[in-house]
Phi, psi and omega in degrees: 000136180284129180289164177290119181263004180269070192226147176267147174235144187210143171230186177299327187262326196232141168241124171253113179241149185304133177294137172227168180296339179290348181274357187302314185297314181295320180288329181296326178302320179284316182299339179290349175286101185298334180296339179293340189251013179304319181255018190271144171291324177245166171234097186280003173279346181281143183305133175085344184290321181294321178301316178294321179300313181295316180298316181294315183293319181289330173294318176299320178297316180298329180271008175078019184261342181200159165246129182232136187231150163274134180267123177245126175277109185291340179291329180248344185077010185261148170291129185252340183159213189211148176206167178205160166253111193229184182048041182287127172247104182293325179298318183267359181055050187224147174209177182223129171277128181183194182054035182269127173217125178230149184299155184300331179296337185255352181288137181078008184266353186096350182296317181298316179298317181297317181292327177297319177299315180300316183288320178297317178299314178299313183296314183279316191267338180247323179269344178074026178290152179262333185218132174237124184260155170222146178214155181205163175298134181303332181281348185272081185295325179298315179295318180298317179293321179296321180293316176296329182289351174252013173089009179288152178263129176285127184257332180152184184240130170264116186283139180042062194264318187226135178271125181275171187300331182265005174106345179293137177257113189271156163274138183247128176265128180258142176225163174204160168232135180256154179303323180294342180261346194298316183299316180289324177294317179300317181291320185281322189251345187227035187296335183263011184256148174215145185251141176252142176289000000 
């Protein structure tokens, strides 16, 4: 049986709460930052795109394919962006952290790292996944360094893999963390983090 993916995750710093259509206005303020979509498959700064994004993502959640959250920075009480655990294959015990976008005010603040810890803990320890993937545009050096900074293993590059919103076909770098690696990664990279039910 597929578990309920409509769940909140929380730490001292971060609240991840399930995305709803009521979040559109708050998220649109962030999505209007055009710099967020330089490496994007979509451009959610364009009129109507965020509404379609929310409808598609919440339908995927209802069908057991993803958990999608609004990111709230508890230090400021502000909505910071959106993230998800997606492309879930229950048969293969696999999922992917991605579709993460947070406003420029929150980038480099530790919020992204904290939310990754929450999602990895949820995926491995509550959903029982065996493998969690992360992927990014080969040109996105900041994202690549952040993924390596949480202990993920770089697996390789898929050449000319995904077409972006403006027509560029990107190379995609794949990374992963396995359940067998999670305890040591958690100890090495996330020693100061704690999750609340």
